[in-house]
N, C-alpha and C positions, 0 to 999 in steps of 0.2 A: 845551073846554080847561080849564074850571073843574073838571069831573069828573076829568080827568086829573090836575090839581093835587091834588085831594082824595085820590085813590088813592095818589099819590106820597107825600104827607105821612103818610097812614095806614101805608104800607109802611115809611117811614123811622122812624116811632115804634115800629112792631113790631120792626124790626131792632135799634133802640137798646135796647129793654126786654129782648129775648132776649139781646143781648150782655151786658147788666148781670147777667143771671141765669147765662148759660152760663160766662163766664170765671171767676167765683168758684167755680162747681161744678168746673170743670177744675182749679183750683188745689187745692181740697180733696181731690179724688181723686188728683191727682198727688202730694200730700203723703203720702197713705196708701201709694201705690205706692213712693215713694222710701224711706220709713221701713222698710217691710217688705223691700225689696230690700237695704238696708244691713244689716238684721238677718240676712238670708239669707247675705250675704257673710261676715259676722262668725261666725255660728254654723254655717255650711255646711248648714243645714237649717231648715225651717219646720214648725211644728205645723199640724194640720189647720185650725184656726180661721184662722191667718195665711194659709194657702194660699187659702182661700175669699175672705178679705178682699182679697188681692192681685189675684186674677182679677176680683173684683167692682169694685175700684177701676180696673183697666185697662179693663174693658168700659164703665164709666160715663164715664171720661175720653174714650174713643174715640167713644162715642155722642154726647156733648156737642159734640165737635169736628166730627163729620160732620153732625150736625143743624144746628149753627150755620152751617156752610158752605152747606148746602142752603137754609136760610132766607135767607141773604144773597144767594145766586145767584138764587133764585126771586123775590125782591123787587126787587133792584137790577138784575140782568142776567137776566131771565126767558128771553130768546131763547137765551142761551148754554147754558142748562140742557138744551135739547133738541137739542144738537149731539152727534153720535156716540153713545157709550154713557154719557155723564155721568149722565143721569137714572137709568138702570138700576143703575149702580154706587152712586149715592147711596141708592137704595131698598134695594139689597142690603145695604150696610153698616149702614144704619139698622136694618133688620130683624134683622140678625145681632147687633149690639151691644145692641139693645133686648131681644131674647129672652134673650141671655146674661146681661144684667142681671137679668131676671126670675128665671131659673132658678138663677143663683148666689145670689141673695137667698133663694130657697126652700131651697137647699142649706144656707145658713147657719142658717136657722130650724130645719130638721130636725136639723142637727148639734147646736145648742143643746139641743133637746128630748131627743135620745138621750143626749147626754153628761151632762146635769144631772138629768133626771127620774129618779125611782126607782120601778120597777115589778118585781114578782116573776115576771112572765111570762117563760117560757124563751126565746121568740123575741126579746123586748126585751132580755133579758140578753145573748143572742148578738150582737145589733146593737151593744150597748154595748161589748162586748169587741172587736168587729171594726170599729168605726166609723172608726178611723184608716186602715184598709186599704180601707174602702168609699168614703171621701171622694174619692180620686183618680178612681175609676171613675164616681162621681156627676158630678164636674166634667167628665170626658171625655164622658160621655153628654149632659150639658147643652150642651157645645160642639158636638157632632155634630148634636144636634137644632136648635140655633140656626143652624148652617151650612145645614142642610136647609131651614129656614124662609126663610133669606136667598136661597137659590137659587130657591125657589118665588116669592118676592116679585120677584126679578129677572125671571123669566119672565112674571109678571103685568104688570110695568111695561113689558116689551118690546112687548106688543101695541098698547096705545094710543100708545106712542112712535112705532112704525113708521107707524101710521095718521095721526098728526098732525104728522109731521116737517115737512111743507110748509105747516102751518097756524098758524105761531107769530108771525104779524104782530101789530103793536100793536093793530090794530082788533079781532081776534077771539081774543086771548089768553085772555080770561075764559071764552069758550065752550070752548076747548081744555082749560082747567084743570078745568072742570066735567066734561067727558068723561073726563078722566084720573081724577078722583075716583070716578066711577061704575065705571070699570074696576077701581079699587082695592077695591071692596066685598068680593070674595072674600078679599083679604088681611086686611081688617078682621075678617071672621068667623074667619079662621085665627088672627089675633092674639087674638081673643076666646077661642078655645079654649085658647091658651097661657096667657093671663091667668087663666082660670078654673082650669086644672089647677094652676098654681103658687100661686094664691090658696087653693085647697083644701089644699095642702100646708102653707101658712102657718097656716090656720085650725086644722087638726088638731094642728099643733105647739103652737100657743097653748093649745088646749083641754087637751091631754095635760099640758103643763107647768103650767098653772093647777091642774089636778086634783092633780098631784104636789105642788105647793106647798101646796095646801089640806090634803092628807093629812099632809104633813110638819109643817105648823104645828100641826095637831090633835094629832099624836103628841108634839110638843115640849111642848105645854100639859099633856098627860096626865102626862108624865114630869117636868115642871117642870125642864127643862134647856135649855141653849142649844146651838146647833149652827151652825158656820160655813157649812154648806151652804145655810142659809137666805138668806144674802147672795148666794150664787151663783144661787139660784133667782130672787130678786128682780131681780138685774141682767139675767139672761137674759130674764125676763118683760118688763122694760121694753123691751129691744131688740126682742123679738118683737111686743110691743104696738105699737111704733112702725111695724114692718113692716106689721102688720095695718091700722092706720089709713091708712098711705100706700097700701097695696094697694087698700083699699076705695075711696078717692078716685080712684085711678088707674083702677080698673075702671069706675067711674061716668063718668070722663072718656072712656074708650074708647067706651062706649055713646053718649054725647053727641056724640062725634066722628063716629060713624057716622051719627047723625041729622042733624048740621049740616054734613056733608062737602061738599055741593054749594052751600052758602050762603056764597059768597065775601064776606069783609068783615064777617061776623056777629060781634057782640060776644061771643057764647057761644064761637065758635071761637077768638077771641082769648084769652079766659079759660082755655080748655082748653090752648092752646099755652103760656100763661104758667105754668100748673101743671106741665105736662110737663117744662119746663126747670128748674123749681124742685126737683122731686123728687130727681134724682140727686145734687145738691149738698147739699141740706138733710138728706136721710137719711144721707148719708155723714158729715156733721157729727155727727149723733146717734151713729153708730157709733164715731166718734173718742172722744167723751166717755163711751162705755160700755166702752171698752178702755183700761185703765190705762197701757199702754205708749205708745199713740198720744196719749193725753191729756197725759201727762207731757212728751213730745217737743214737742207743740204749744205747751204753756205755756212751754217754754224759748224757743221761737222768737218767740211773741207774748206780751207781758206781760198775760195775761188772768186771772192767778191771783186778783187782788183782785176782779175782776168776778165770777168763779166763786164765790168765798167769799161775796160779797154776795148772789148768787142763792141759795146754800145757806141763808144766814141768813134770807132772806126767806121761803123755803119753810118 
Protein backbone atom coordinates (compact mmCIF):
# COMPACT_ATOMS: atom_id res chain seq x y z
CA UNK A 1 0.00 0.00 0.00
CA UNK A 2 2.91 2.36 0.73
CA UNK A 3 4.22 1.73 -2.80
CA UNK A 4 0.80 2.50 -4.19
CA UNK A 5 0.81 5.76 -2.19
CA UNK A 6 4.27 6.72 -3.51
CA UNK A 7 3.24 6.08 -7.10
CA UNK A 8 0.10 8.16 -6.62
CA UNK A 9 1.99 11.09 -5.08
CA UNK A 10 4.60 10.95 -7.85
CA UNK A 11 1.87 10.92 -10.49
CA UNK A 12 0.02 13.80 -8.85
CA UNK A 13 3.22 15.87 -8.75
CA UNK A 14 3.92 15.07 -12.41
CA UNK A 15 0.44 16.14 -13.51
CA UNK A 16 0.68 19.33 -11.42
CA UNK A 17 4.02 20.36 -12.98
CA UNK A 18 2.89 19.46 -16.51
CA UNK A 19 -0.28 21.52 -15.97
CA UNK A 20 1.76 24.54 -14.82
CA UNK A 21 3.83 24.25 -18.01
CA UNK A 22 1.13 23.33 -20.51
CA UNK A 23 -1.50 25.97 -19.70
CA UNK A 24 0.82 29.02 -20.03
CA UNK A 25 2.07 27.46 -23.28
CA UNK A 26 -1.51 27.12 -24.51
CA UNK A 27 -2.18 30.78 -23.63
CA UNK A 28 0.95 31.99 -25.45
CA UNK A 29 0.16 30.05 -28.63
CA UNK A 30 -3.53 30.98 -28.46
CA UNK A 31 -2.42 34.63 -28.27
CA UNK A 32 -0.37 34.23 -31.47
CA UNK A 33 -3.28 32.56 -33.26
CA UNK A 34 -5.82 35.19 -32.13
CA UNK A 35 -3.63 38.18 -33.10
CA UNK A 36 -2.91 36.73 -36.55
CA UNK A 37 -6.56 35.76 -37.14
CA UNK A 38 -7.69 39.31 -36.26
CA UNK A 39 -5.05 40.69 -38.66
CA UNK A 40 -6.27 38.23 -41.31
CA UNK A 41 -9.86 39.43 -40.93
CA UNK A 42 -8.80 43.10 -41.11
CA UNK A 43 -6.36 42.83 -44.02
CA UNK A 44 -8.14 39.93 -45.79
CA UNK A 45 -4.69 38.39 -46.30
CA UNK A 46 -1.56 37.27 -44.46
CA UNK A 47 2.05 37.39 -45.57
CA UNK A 48 4.11 34.19 -45.72
CA UNK A 49 5.74 34.75 -42.33
CA UNK A 50 2.34 35.19 -40.66
CA UNK A 51 0.92 32.08 -42.37
CA UNK A 52 3.72 29.95 -40.95
CA UNK A 53 3.38 31.50 -37.49
CA UNK A 54 -0.40 30.93 -37.54
CA UNK A 55 -0.10 27.22 -38.35
CA UNK A 56 2.80 26.84 -35.92
CA UNK A 57 0.75 28.43 -33.13
CA UNK A 58 -2.24 26.18 -33.92
CA UNK A 59 -0.15 23.00 -33.96
CA UNK A 60 1.58 23.86 -30.69
CA UNK A 61 -1.69 24.76 -28.96
CA UNK A 62 -3.29 21.48 -30.07
CA UNK A 63 -0.18 19.49 -29.15
CA UNK A 64 -0.18 20.89 -25.60
CA UNK A 65 -3.93 20.23 -25.22
CA UNK A 66 -3.71 16.61 -26.40
CA UNK A 67 -0.50 15.89 -24.49
CA UNK A 68 -1.88 17.33 -21.25
CA UNK A 69 -5.08 15.29 -21.60
CA UNK A 70 -3.03 12.15 -22.31
CA UNK A 71 -0.77 12.67 -19.28
CA UNK A 72 -3.79 13.40 -17.08
CA UNK A 73 -5.63 10.24 -18.16
CA UNK A 74 -2.53 8.00 -18.03
CA UNK A 75 -1.76 9.16 -14.47
CA UNK A 76 -5.17 9.69 -12.85
CA UNK A 77 -7.38 7.28 -14.88
CA UNK A 78 -4.95 4.80 -16.53
CA UNK A 79 -7.58 2.09 -17.10
CA UNK A 80 -9.82 4.51 -18.98
CA UNK A 81 -7.01 5.18 -21.44
CA UNK A 82 -7.19 1.61 -22.74
CA UNK A 83 -10.91 1.62 -23.52
CA UNK A 84 -11.97 1.51 -27.19
CA UNK A 85 -9.72 3.68 -29.39
CA UNK A 86 -8.79 6.43 -26.91
CA UNK A 87 -5.13 5.38 -26.77
CA UNK A 88 -4.74 5.19 -30.56
CA UNK A 89 -6.41 8.57 -31.04
CA UNK A 90 -4.20 10.16 -28.37
CA UNK A 91 -1.05 8.75 -30.01
CA UNK A 92 -2.29 9.78 -33.48
CA UNK A 93 -2.97 13.40 -32.52
CA UNK A 94 0.24 13.67 -30.49
CA UNK A 95 2.31 12.45 -33.45
CA UNK A 96 0.36 14.64 -35.90
CA UNK A 97 0.78 17.89 -33.97
CA UNK A 98 4.32 17.10 -32.77
CA UNK A 99 5.51 16.55 -36.34
CA UNK A 100 3.60 19.52 -37.72
CA UNK A 101 5.24 21.61 -34.98
CA UNK A 102 8.67 20.38 -36.09
CA UNK A 103 8.14 20.91 -39.79
CA UNK A 104 6.38 24.28 -39.52
CA UNK A 105 9.32 25.42 -37.37
CA UNK A 106 11.74 24.21 -40.04
CA UNK A 107 9.66 26.01 -42.70
CA UNK A 108 9.96 29.25 -40.71
CA UNK A 109 13.75 28.89 -40.52
CA UNK A 110 14.04 28.18 -44.25
CA UNK A 111 11.76 31.15 -45.00
CA UNK A 112 13.93 33.50 -42.90
CA UNK A 113 17.06 32.22 -44.61
CA UNK A 114 15.77 32.59 -48.19
CA UNK A 115 14.03 35.92 -47.56
CA UNK A 116 16.91 37.68 -45.78
CA UNK A 117 20.18 36.04 -46.87
CA UNK A 118 21.92 37.47 -49.95
CA UNK A 119 23.62 35.11 -52.42
CA UNK A 120 24.29 35.54 -56.14
CA UNK A 121 23.50 31.94 -56.99
CA UNK A 122 20.81 31.77 -59.71
CA UNK A 123 18.84 29.02 -57.94
CA UNK A 124 18.87 30.95 -54.67
CA UNK A 125 17.70 34.11 -56.47
CA UNK A 126 14.89 32.06 -58.06
CA UNK A 127 13.83 30.79 -54.61
CA UNK A 128 13.99 34.33 -53.22
CA UNK A 129 11.63 35.59 -55.94
CA UNK A 130 9.22 32.64 -55.69
CA UNK A 131 9.32 32.07 -51.91
CA UNK A 132 5.86 33.53 -51.28
CA UNK A 133 4.40 31.03 -53.76
CA UNK A 134 6.49 28.16 -52.42
CA UNK A 135 5.51 28.63 -48.74
CA UNK A 136 1.88 27.36 -49.10
CA UNK A 137 3.19 24.20 -50.81
CA UNK A 138 5.80 23.72 -48.09
CA UNK A 139 3.10 24.01 -45.44
CA UNK A 140 0.81 21.62 -47.33
CA UNK A 141 3.63 19.09 -47.70
CA UNK A 142 4.46 19.41 -44.00
CA UNK A 143 0.81 18.83 -43.09
CA UNK A 144 0.51 15.74 -45.33
CA UNK A 145 3.76 14.30 -43.96
CA UNK A 146 2.60 14.90 -40.38
CA UNK A 147 -0.73 13.21 -41.16
CA UNK A 148 1.07 10.19 -42.61
CA UNK A 149 3.27 9.92 -39.50
CA UNK A 150 0.15 10.19 -37.33
CA UNK A 151 -1.51 7.31 -39.20
CA UNK A 152 1.61 5.15 -38.82
CA UNK A 153 1.74 5.94 -35.09
CA UNK A 154 -1.97 5.03 -34.82
CA UNK A 155 -1.31 1.62 -36.40
CA UNK A 156 1.72 1.01 -34.17
CA UNK A 157 -0.31 1.87 -31.05
CA UNK A 158 -3.16 -0.40 -32.16
CA UNK A 159 -1.17 -3.65 -31.86
CA UNK A 160 -0.17 -3.48 -28.18
CA UNK A 161 -3.57 -1.99 -27.36
CA UNK A 162 -5.38 -5.03 -28.76
CA UNK A 163 -3.01 -7.43 -27.03
CA UNK A 164 -3.27 -5.73 -23.64
CA UNK A 165 -6.90 -4.62 -23.58
CA UNK A 166 -7.75 -7.24 -20.98
CA UNK A 167 -4.58 -6.71 -18.91
CA UNK A 168 -5.06 -3.27 -17.45
CA UNK A 169 -5.80 -4.17 -13.85
CA UNK A 170 -4.10 -2.23 -11.08
CA UNK A 171 -1.79 -5.13 -10.27
CA UNK A 172 -0.10 -5.42 -13.67
CA UNK A 173 -0.57 -1.96 -15.18
CA UNK A 174 3.18 -1.24 -14.88
CA UNK A 175 4.01 -4.36 -16.92
CA UNK A 176 1.50 -3.39 -19.57
CA UNK A 177 2.97 0.10 -19.72
CA UNK A 178 6.47 -1.34 -20.29
CA UNK A 179 5.16 -3.58 -23.10
CA UNK A 180 3.49 -0.59 -24.67
CA UNK A 181 6.73 1.38 -24.63
CA UNK A 182 8.63 -1.46 -26.29
CA UNK A 183 6.04 -1.56 -29.06
CA UNK A 184 6.54 2.18 -29.50
CA UNK A 185 10.26 1.83 -30.38
CA UNK A 186 9.53 1.86 -34.16
CA UNK A 187 7.65 5.13 -33.73
CA UNK A 188 10.60 6.51 -31.72
CA UNK A 189 12.97 5.74 -34.58
CA UNK A 190 10.48 7.23 -37.03
CA UNK A 191 10.29 10.33 -34.86
CA UNK A 192 14.09 10.39 -34.83
CA UNK A 193 14.15 10.54 -38.62
CA UNK A 194 11.68 13.43 -38.61
CA UNK A 195 13.66 15.28 -35.94
CA UNK A 196 16.92 14.72 -37.83
CA UNK A 197 15.53 15.91 -41.19
CA UNK A 198 13.96 19.07 -39.75
CA UNK A 199 17.06 19.63 -37.58
CA UNK A 200 19.26 19.54 -40.70
CA UNK A 201 17.00 22.13 -42.36
CA UNK A 202 17.42 24.41 -39.33
CA UNK A 203 21.21 23.89 -39.25
CA UNK A 204 21.63 24.67 -42.96
CA UNK A 205 19.41 27.76 -42.63
CA UNK A 206 21.46 28.99 -39.67
CA UNK A 207 24.78 28.37 -41.47
CA UNK A 208 23.68 30.10 -44.69
CA UNK A 209 22.24 33.07 -42.81
CA UNK A 210 25.33 33.38 -40.62
CA UNK A 211 27.59 33.29 -43.69
CA UNK A 212 25.42 35.92 -45.40
CA UNK A 213 25.56 38.09 -42.27
CA UNK A 214 29.36 37.79 -42.12
CA UNK A 215 29.74 38.71 -45.80
CA UNK A 216 27.33 41.62 -45.45
CA UNK A 217 29.12 42.94 -42.36
CA UNK A 218 32.51 42.72 -44.07
CA UNK A 219 31.16 44.54 -47.12
CA UNK A 220 29.75 47.32 -44.91
CA UNK A 221 33.08 47.75 -43.13
CA UNK A 222 34.87 47.96 -46.48
CA UNK A 223 32.49 50.59 -47.84
CA UNK A 224 32.20 52.40 -44.46
CA UNK A 225 28.42 52.62 -44.74
CA UNK A 226 25.39 51.50 -42.74
CA UNK A 227 22.58 49.36 -44.03
CA UNK A 228 19.19 48.60 -42.48
CA UNK A 229 19.32 45.01 -43.72
CA UNK A 230 21.92 44.32 -41.02
CA UNK A 231 19.16 44.61 -38.39
CA UNK A 232 17.00 42.17 -40.36
CA UNK A 233 19.92 39.73 -40.53
CA UNK A 234 20.52 39.95 -36.79
CA UNK A 235 16.81 39.56 -35.88
CA UNK A 236 16.47 36.53 -38.12
CA UNK A 237 19.72 35.11 -36.79
CA UNK A 238 18.46 35.40 -33.19
CA UNK A 239 15.24 33.57 -34.11
CA UNK A 240 17.05 30.80 -35.97
CA UNK A 241 19.66 30.49 -33.22
CA UNK A 242 16.85 29.99 -30.68
CA UNK A 243 15.41 27.29 -32.98
CA UNK A 244 18.85 25.68 -33.18
CA UNK A 245 19.34 25.57 -29.41
CA UNK A 246 15.82 24.26 -28.77
CA UNK A 247 16.07 21.66 -31.54
CA UNK A 248 19.44 20.45 -30.22
CA UNK A 249 18.07 19.93 -26.71
CA UNK A 250 14.88 18.39 -28.12
CA UNK A 251 16.89 15.92 -30.22
CA UNK A 252 18.95 14.90 -27.17
CA UNK A 253 15.68 14.45 -25.23
CA UNK A 254 14.32 12.14 -27.93
CA UNK A 255 17.43 9.93 -27.74
CA UNK A 256 17.24 9.87 -23.94
CA UNK A 257 13.52 9.09 -24.13
CA UNK A 258 14.29 6.03 -26.27
CA UNK A 259 16.92 4.91 -23.72
CA UNK A 260 14.72 5.46 -20.65
CA UNK A 261 11.38 4.49 -22.26
CA UNK A 262 10.88 1.30 -20.24
CA UNK A 263 12.11 2.73 -16.92
CA UNK A 264 8.88 3.86 -15.34
CA UNK A 265 9.24 6.57 -12.68
CA UNK A 266 12.81 7.40 -13.70
CA UNK A 267 14.02 10.91 -12.79
CA UNK A 268 15.51 11.29 -16.27
CA UNK A 269 12.14 10.46 -17.86
CA UNK A 270 10.52 13.09 -15.66
CA UNK A 271 13.09 15.73 -16.71
CA UNK A 272 12.57 14.86 -20.39
CA UNK A 273 8.80 15.28 -20.05
CA UNK A 274 9.29 18.60 -18.22
CA UNK A 275 11.38 19.98 -21.09
CA UNK A 276 9.04 18.67 -23.80
CA UNK A 277 6.17 20.61 -22.27
CA UNK A 278 8.32 23.72 -21.81
CA UNK A 279 9.52 23.91 -25.42
CA UNK A 280 6.27 24.83 -27.28
CA UNK A 281 5.40 27.69 -24.94
CA UNK A 282 8.87 29.09 -24.26
CA UNK A 283 9.94 29.12 -27.89
CA UNK A 284 6.66 30.74 -28.98
CA UNK A 285 7.36 33.47 -26.43
CA UNK A 286 10.74 34.05 -28.11
CA UNK A 287 8.97 34.30 -31.47
CA UNK A 288 6.56 36.90 -30.05
CA UNK A 289 9.41 39.14 -28.90
CA UNK A 290 11.18 38.76 -32.26
CA UNK A 291 8.04 39.88 -34.13
CA UNK A 292 7.28 43.65 -33.74
CA UNK A 293 3.52 43.27 -34.32
CA UNK A 294 3.07 40.45 -31.81
CA UNK A 295 5.35 42.12 -29.26
CA UNK A 296 3.47 45.42 -29.50
CA UNK A 297 0.11 43.70 -29.03
CA UNK A 298 1.38 41.68 -26.06
CA UNK A 299 2.73 44.78 -24.33
CA UNK A 300 -0.67 46.44 -24.75
CA UNK A 301 -2.36 43.52 -23.00
CA UNK A 302 0.23 42.97 -20.28
CA UNK A 303 2.15 45.95 -18.83
CA UNK A 304 5.59 44.47 -19.45
CA UNK A 305 7.10 47.48 -21.22
CA UNK A 306 9.05 48.65 -18.18
CA UNK A 307 10.35 45.15 -17.54
CA UNK A 308 11.47 44.82 -21.16
CA UNK A 309 13.21 48.22 -21.03
CA UNK A 310 14.98 47.18 -17.85
CA UNK A 311 16.17 43.98 -19.52
CA UNK A 312 17.44 45.94 -22.53
CA UNK A 313 19.30 48.35 -20.24
CA UNK A 314 20.85 45.44 -18.34
CA UNK A 315 22.07 43.94 -21.60
